[in-house]
C-alpha positions, 0 to 999 in steps of 0.5 A: 479545432487543431491539427493532429500534432496539436492534439498529440502535444496536448495529450503528452502534456496531460500525460506528463502532468498525471505522471507527476501526480501519480509519482507524488501519490506513490511516494506519499503512500510508502512514506506513510507506511514507514511513518506508521511503522516508525512512530506507532505501536503494533500488537497482535489481537483479535477483533470480532473473531479476526486475528491481526495487527492493531496499530496505535498512533501517538494520538491514540487512533487505531487501525486494524489489519487482519492477518489475511495471508496472500495469494500466489497463483491459486494458493493461499499462504499465511492465512491467520498468521501473516498479512501483506497490504499493498501501498500505491507505491511502485518500486522506482526501478522495477515497476512490476513490483510495488511496496507493501507492509507485511507482518508475520509472527513477530516481524513487521516491515516494509517490503516489495513484491511482484504485483501479480501476488494477491494482497489486500488493500487497506483503504484509509480516508484522509480528508483533503483541505 
C-alpha cells in the first residue's frame, strides 16, 4: 500500500505511456491513408448495388469504400457521390479536428474535419507479429 502521492505518480506514468502509444497509432493511421492514396489506384465502381471507390494496391489487394456521404448535424450531405472516412489521427494543433480520407466526384485526398461530423470508419484487420 502506498500513499495517495505514490498512486498519483503511478497514474501519471501510465497516462504518459498511453499518450505515447496513442500518438504512435494516430501517426500511423494518417501515414497509412497517405500511402494508400500515393501507391494505389482508385476507381469508381458499384459493388452489390452500392456505389463507391475501389482502391487496388500494388499487390492486387482491394478495399471498397462506399460513397456514404457524411452527416453535419441532422443533415446528410453527398450521399451516393462522395465519402469521408475517419482515421484515428487527430490534428496535432487543433484536436477538435481529425484526419480523414475523402473522395467526391473526381477528387480523392486526405483532409481534416471537425470530429462532430458524422463520418464512417472503415476498419481494416492487420495482424500483429
